C-alpha positions in Angstrom: 27.3 22.2 25.0 24.1 23.2 23.3 24.1 20.1 21.1 24.5 17.9 24.2 21.6 19.7 25.9 19.5 19.2 22.8 20.2 15.5 22.7 19.2 15.2 26.4 16.0 17.0 25.7 15.3 14.8 22.7 15.8 11.7 24.8 13.6 13.0 27.6 10.9 13.8 25.1 10.9 10.3 23.7 10.8 8.9 27.2 8.0 10.9 28.6 5.6 10.8 25.7 2.4 9.2 26.7 2.3 5.4 26.3 0.4 4.5 23.1 0.8 8.0 21.5 2.0 7.8 17.9 5.4 9.3 17.2 3.8 11.2 14.3 0.3 11.5 12.9 -1.0 13.4 9.9 -4.6 13.7 8.7 -5.7 15.5 5.5 -9.4 15.9 4.8 -10.3 16.9 1.2 -13.0 17.3 -1.4 -12.8 17.3 -5.1 -11.2 20.8 -5.2 -8.4 20.2 -2.7 -7.6 19.8 1.0 -10.1 21.2 3.4 -8.4 20.5 6.7 -4.8 19.4 7.7 -3.7 18.2 11.1 -0.2 17.2 12.0 1.3 16.1 15.3 4.6 14.7 16.5 7.9 14.1 14.7 9.0 12.8 11.3 12.4 12.1 12.9 13.0 11.9 16.6 16.7 12.0 16.4 16.7 15.5 14.9 13.5 16.7 16.4 12.1 17.4 12.9 8.3 18.0 13.2 6.2 16.0 10.8 4.3 17.8 8.0 1.7 16.9 5.4 4.4 17.3 2.7 6.8 14.7 4.1 6.9 11.4 2.2 6.0 8.3 4.2 5.9 4.6 3.3 2.1 4.2 3.1 2.2 0.4 3.1 -0.7 -1.4 1.3 -2.3 1.8 0.0 0.5 1.3 -2.5 -1.6 -1.4 -4.1 -4.4 1.0 -4.9 -2.0 3.2 -6.8 -0.5 0.2 -8.6 -4.1 -0.6 -9.7 -4.4 2.9 -11.2 -1.3 2.2 -13.3 -2.6 -1.2 -14.4 -5.9 0.3 -15.5 -4.0 2.9 -17.6 -2.2 0.0 -19.3 -5.5 -1.8 -19.8 -7.0 1.3 -21.4 -3.9 1.5 -23.7 -4.4 -2.1 -24.7 -1.1 -3.3 -23.1 -2.8 -5.5 -20.5 -6.0 -7.4 -20.2 -7.7 -8.0 -16.9 -9.4 -11.2 -18.1 -6.6 -12.9 -20.0 -4.3 -15.6 -18.7 -1.6 -13.6 -17.0 0.9 -16.2 -18.0 1.0 -14.5 -21.4 2.0 -11.2 -19.9 4.6 -12.8 -17.5 6.2 -14.9 -20.2 6.0 -18.1 -18.2 3.1 -20.2 -17.0 1.6 -19.2 -13.7 -0.5 -22.1 -12.6 -1.8 -23.4 -9.2 -0.2 -26.8 -8.8 -3.5 -28.4 -7.7 -5.6 -26.7 -10.4 -3.3 -26.3 -13.4 -6.2 -26.1 -15.8 -7.5 -22.9 -14.2 -6.0 -19.7 -15.8 -5.0 -17.0 -13.4 -5.9 -13.4 -14.5 -4.9 -9.9 -13.5 -8.3 -9.4 -12.1 -7.8 -12.4 -9.7 -4.4 -11.0 -8.6 -5.6 -7.5 -8.0 -8.6 -8.8 -6.0 -6.7 -11.4 -4.0 -8.5 -14.3 -5.5 -5.6 -16.0 -7.3 -5.1 -18.9 -4.9 -1.9 -17.4 -3.5 -0.6 -17.1 0.1 2.3 -15.2 1.6 3.7 -18.2 3.4 6.7 -18.6 1.0 7.5 -14.9 1.2 6.9 -12.1 -1.3 9.5 -9.3 -0.8 12.7 -11.2 -0.1 13.8 -11.8 -3.7 17.1 -10.0 -4.2 18.4 -8.0 -7.2 19.5 -10.3 -10.0 17.2 -13.2 -8.9 13.9 -14.2 -10.3 10.5 -14.0 -8.6 9.3 -17.1 -10.4 11.3 -19.3 -8.0 9.0 -18.4 -5.1 6.1 -20.0 -7.0 7.8 -23.4 -6.9 7.4 -23.5 -3.1 4.1 -25.3 -2.3 3.6 -22.8 0.6 3.0 -20.1 -2.0 -0.4 -21.7 -2.8 -3.7 -22.1 -1.0 -4.0 -25.9 -1.2 -7.7 -25.9 -0.4 -9.2 -23.4 -2.9 -8.8 -23.1 -6.7 -8.1 -19.7 -8.2 -11.1 -17.4 -8.5 -13.1 -19.1 -5.8 -11.8 -17.7 -2.5 -10.5 -14.4 -1.1 -7.2 -14.6 0.7 -5.2 -11.4 1.0 -1.8 -12.1 -0.5 0.9 -9.5 -1.0 2.7 -11.9 -3.4 0.1 -11.1 -6.1 1.4 -7.6 -6.5 5.0 -8.4 -7.4 3.4 -10.6 -10.1 1.3 -7.7 -11.3 4.4 -5.5 -11.4 6.3 -8.2 -13.4 3.4 -8.2 -15.9 3.5 -4.4 -16.2 7.2 -4.5 -16.8 7.0 -7.1 -19.5 4.1 -5.3 -21.2 6.1 -2.0 -21.4 9.8 -2.9 -21.1 10.0 -0.3 -18.3 11.3 -0.7 -14.8 8.3 -0.8 -12.4 9.2 2.2 -10.3 9.9 4.4 -13.4 6.8 3.1 -15.1 4.7 4.2 -12.1 6.4 7.6 -12.3 5.3 7.9 -16.0 1.8 6.5 -15.6 0.6 8.1 -12.3 3.0 10.2 -10.2 4.5 12.6 -12.7 1.3 13.4 -14.5 -0.2 14.4 -11.2 2.8 16.4 -10.1 3.4 14.0 -7.2 7.0 13.9 -5.7 6.7 10.2 -4.7 8.4 6.9 -5.6 8.4 3.2 -5.0 11.5 2.3 -2.8 13.3 5.7 -3.2 15.4 5.1 -6.4 13.2 7.4 -8.5 12.9 10.1 -5.8 15.2 13.1 -5.8 17.6 13.9 -2.9 15.4 16.7 -1.5 12.3 14.5 -1.3 14.3 11.7 0.4 15.7 14.1 2.9 12.2 14.8 4.2 11.4 11.1 4.8 9.2 10.2 7.7 11.1 7.6 9.8 9.0 4.6 10.7 9.3 3.5 14.3 7.9 0.5 16.2 5.9 1.0 19.4 9.1 1.1 21.4 10.2 4.1 19.3 13.0 2.2 17.6 13.5 3.2 14.0 12.7 0.3 11.6 12.5 1.9 8.1 13.6 5.1 6.3 16.0 6.3 8.9 18.2 8.0 6.3 19.8 10.8 8.3 18.6 13.3 5.8 20.1 11.6 2.8 18.9 9.4 0.0 19.6 5.7 0.8 22.6 4.3 -1.0 20.6 1.3 -2.2 16.8 1.1 -2.5 16.4 -2.6 -3.2 17.3 -5.9 -1.6 20.6 -7.4 -2.7 22.2 -10.8 -2.1 24.8 -11.0 0.7 27.9 -9.3 -0.5 26.4 -8.3 -3.9 26.6 -4.9 -5.4 23.6 -2.6 -5.7 23.7 -2.3 -9.4 20.3 -1.6 -11.0 21.8 -2.3 -14.4 21.1 -5.9 -13.5 17.3 -5.3 -13.7 15.5 -7.3 -16.4 11.9 -6.6 -17.4 9.6 -9.0 -15.6 12.2 -11.0 -13.8 11.7 -9.7 -10.3 8.5 -7.6 -9.8 9.2 -7.5 -6.0 12.3 -5.2 -6.3 10.5 -1.9 -5.8 7.8 -3.2 -3.4 4.6 -2.7 -5.4 2.7 -4.2 -2.4 3.7 -1.6 0.1 6.7 0.5 -0.9 5.2 3.8 -2.1 6.7 6.8 -0.5 4.3 9.7 -0.8 3.1 12.7 1.3 -0.3 12.8 2.9 -1.1 15.9 0.7 -0.2 14.1 -2.5 -2.0 10.9 -1.4 -5.1 13.1 -1.0 -4.6 14.0 -4.7 -5.0 10.3 -5.5 -8.2 10.3 -3.5 -9.4 13.4 -5.4 -8.5 11.6 -8.7 -10.9 8.9 -7.7 -13.6 11.3 -6.6 -13.2 13.0 -10.0 -13.8 9.7 -11.7 -10.3 9.7 -13.2 -9.6 13.4 -13.4 -8.0 15.8 -11.0 -6.8 19.5 -11.4 -7.5 19.3 -15.1 -5.5 16.1 -15.6 -7.3 13.0 -16.7 -5.6 9.6 -16.1 -8.5 7.2 -16.3 -12.0 7.0 -17.8 -14.9 7.1 -15.4 -15.7 3.5 -16.5 -12.2 2.4 -15.4 -12.6 4.1 -12.0 -15.9 2.4 -11.5 -14.3 -1.0 -12.5 -11.4 -0.3 -10.1 -13.6 0.4 -7.1 -16.5 -2.0 -7.6 -16.3 -4.9 -5.2 -15.2 -8.2 -6.8 -15.7 -10.1 -3.6 -18.2 -9.9 -0.9 -17.6 -11.6 2.4 -19.8 -14.7 3.2 -19.0 -17.6 5.6 -16.6 -19.9 3.8 -15.8 -17.8 0.8 -12.7 -16.0 2.1 -10.4 -15.0 5.0 -11.4 -11.6 6.4 -8.0 -10.5 7.6 -4.4 -10.3 6.5 -2.7 -13.4 7.9 0.8 -12.1 8.4 -0.1 -9.0 10.5 -1.4 -10.8 13.6 -4.9 -9.5 13.0 -7.9 -11.7 12.5 -9.4 -12.1 15.9 -13.1 -11.4 16.1 -14.7 -9.2 13.4 -13.7 -9.3 9.7 -11.4 -6.5 8.5 -12.0 -7.2 4.8 -15.7 -7.6 3.8 -15.8 -6.1 0.3 -12.8 -5.9 -2.0 -12.4 -4.6 -5.6 -9.2 -4.2 -7.7 -7.0 -3.2 -4.8 -9.8 -1.2 -3.3 -11.6 -1.9 0.0 -15.3 -0.9 0.5 -16.1 0.0 4.1 -19.2 -0.3 6.3 -20.5 -3.6 5.0 -23.9 -4.2 6.6 -23.4 -7.8 7.5 -23.0 -9.8 10.7 -19.4 -10.5 11.5 -18.0 -7.5 9.6 -16.0 -4.9 11.4 -15.0 -2.7 8.5 -16.2 0.6 9.7 -13.6 2.7 11.5 -15.7 5.8 11.0 -18.6 4.3 12.9 -21.3 6.0 10.9 -22.4 3.3 8.5 -21.4 5.3 5.5 -20.0 3.4 2.5 -16.5 4.6 1.7 -13.9 3.1 -0.7 -10.1 3.2 -0.6 -7.4 1.2 1.1 -5.7 0.7 4.5 -2.0 0.2 5.3 -0.2 -1.5 8.1 3.5 -2.2 8.4 6.7 -1.3 10.4 4.7 0.5 13.1 2.6 2.5 10.7 -1.1 2.6 10.2 -2.5 4.5 7.2 -5.7 5.0 5.3 -7.2 6.6 2.2 -11.0 6.7 2.1 -13.4 8.6 -0.1 -17.2 9.1 0.3 -18.2 9.2 -3.4 -21.7 10.3 -2.7 -20.6 13.3 -0.5 -17.6 14.1 -2.7 -15.2 14.1 0.3 -12.4 12.0 1.6 -9.6 11.7 4.2 -6.0 10.5 4.3 -4.2 9.7 7.5 -1.2 7.9 8.9 0.4 7.3 12.3 3.8 6.0 13.1 5.2 4.2 16.2 2.0 2.3 16.9 1.6 -1.4 18.1 1.8 -4.1 15.4 -1.5 -5.7 16.2 -5.1 -4.5 16.2 -7.8 -5.5 18.6 -8.1 -2.5 20.9 -11.1 -0.9 19.2 -14.8 -1.1 18.5 -14.2 -2.1 14.9 -11.7 -4.5 13.3 -9.4 -1.4 12.9 -7.2 -0.1 15.7 -8.3 2.7 18.1 -5.7 5.0 16.5 -7.2 4.4 13.0 -10.6 5.0 14.4 -9.6 8.3 15.9 -7.8 9.5 12.7 -10.7 8.4 10.5 -13.2 10.4 12.6 -10.8 13.3 13.1 -10.8 13.1 16.9 
């Protein structure tokens, strides 16, 4: 009887929540020493009534790219990868734009979304046992109007290619490699696509909901998912089929990092510390500067200032300065709407948007402070705010 009553109350709660309110929101402000303020609201799991906390892992979407770039720079420092070399050598097969086959494509181009790629042919749908290379045979995968290195076009597809290069350079599976390079040295209980997380971490997963409060990702019912990668219809989920560099999309380098807000703040503190946090050095200060420095500045005709597959892109530009998987905010230029804080202060980091989630990691390097936030159960399109960000992102950024 008590269980039935609880289920009724849970249903009523979901129904009477104010329209537009996130299912969950978490905000962690921090400085170089650690978190300075933590705010949590709502539920990690509506079905069980579990309140969200700053220690619950959540799929942070495209902030995952920034963490991948940290791993790449570690391999560059180790001499395993080269930002300027033709990435074909690292991949083990020729990556060439069909219209401009004479132009080498580099890791720097891939990380800064200037490789001449698009997401029109897909980027995450390649199943276990198949090869990512086949996607590049589809003409839709390429920007037919601009040669590599000449134009900014946000393309998730670049990051499975980066992951493939990382695997070939090391012989290690991407998710396990990111554990070794970044997550484990920092004491972070996170993972790309769940396989490398333990049961206890997976049991605390934040369920992602759309704005109708329907679960769309990570609804695990307190258990680790049986399969953490995409498989072909009727195929077994046997990770022994993995081959280094064959399918860099398997563990979602473009958006599949599961990490808590508290641990994501540690990534921000690492960047504030120019590669060092809590006595652990992962990168040199020069590498951090290279990571964050803009590789592209918005100007009319030199790029697309929004992500094309999100439904954004009306009005102000969302992207105006971009580094190696790092956005720079508050660009003082007409047409730019990249200031969710509304104070004109330059910050660096990355945003995330997928499956009803909005997220952000932003640091003010001059002040030595930063903020991490996420909200679930929010609308899939922006356009309701002063900036090119959403109103929810603006409120979380400012701490309102």
